[in-house]
C-alpha positions, 0 to 999 in steps of 0.5 A: 748188681743183679735185679733177678725176677722171681717166678713162684710156681704153684699148681703149675701156675704163675703166683705171688704170696703175701708174707709167705701165706699160702692162704693169699695167693694171687695168681699173675699168669697162667704160662710161666714159661711166657712170664719167663720169657717176658723178663729175659726180653727185659734184660733178666740176667738170671731167673730166681724159680721157687717150688711152692708146692715143692716146699709144702711137700718136702719134695719137687712138685714143679719139674714139668715147669721149671725143665720148660723154662729152663729150655726157653731161656738162655740165662742162668736159672737157681730154683728152690722149693722142697730140695731136702735130699740128694736125690732131689737135688741131682734130679733138679740140676739135671734139668739144666738149673743152674744153682739149687737153693737149699732151705730147711735142710740147712737148718735140719741136715747140715751134713748133707749140705756139706756132701751137696757143696762138695758134690756139686761145688759152687752150685749150691745156695742156701736160702735163708728166710727169717722171721723176726730174726729166726730162720723159718721152715717147711715152706716158711710154715715153721719158725726155728730157734736158730738164727739168721746170722748164725746159720749164714755162718756155718753154712758160708762155712760149709761151702755154699756159694751163696746166702738168699735172705728173704725177710718174711714179713716183707715178702709180697708186701712193697713195703721195702727190703730190710736193708738192716738185717741185710747188712747184719747177715753181709758182715758174718758171711765171706760169700754173696748175699742176695736180697729177698723180700719187699722191693717196691721200687727204684728207690729200694733197688739203689738202696740195696746197690748201696750195699753191694761194697758189703756183700750184698751183689743181688735183689731178688724183685717179685710182685713189684714186677707184676704190679707194674710198680718196678719196671724190670727194663729200667731197673737192668739199665739202672742198678746194672747187668749182672755178674752172672752175665758171662760165665760159660753155659756148660759150667756145672755140667761136669758136676751133674754128670 
């Protein structure tokens, strides 16, 4: 399965939040491009970027940093944060980003998800960020009454390429992923599920690898690789190179045009 390093952008810097709390952020590096290059050197086959400023503002904010990262690496990049209208998604994909991750609009504007999945086939991922099984929106600042499993089922049927499932209570805590919740959402969708939040060790990654036959095809790792609790090089060797590495670099170019 894929081991996907996370780069969270806040004020143009690479940070990590604790349980999605903007008031509990830790700066790990002032140069996100240097971080991206390091993860590629360590064997990453895919990068996960989050525009934290964009998630709060409701529109992309760190496009310059995102564009610089895409131009600096030769692996596919997925990006989320503040993508709440068609033009924002189109502008993001035009930078060379492979996948756009939708969050809030999946709850509030499912018809827009349908439109974007049609216009940009296989390039739209839905991020489901859950707090106690219910979907959080607007940069995790609000919690809806929508169940994560219900939203996952709906988005799969609308044409999403994959689901990224984040347990907010685990994110940035190094407490391990919520395996039960991942099993539950993987059981109701027929598209890949990517785990996010809480990975703290190789043991956690191997536990996630055991869910691969159920549809959990990747794991996003953040704080643990910044603190050294997980070696990205060792993780890639142990868990696998990932199934996206052979996608041609011009994938999706016709849709962007």
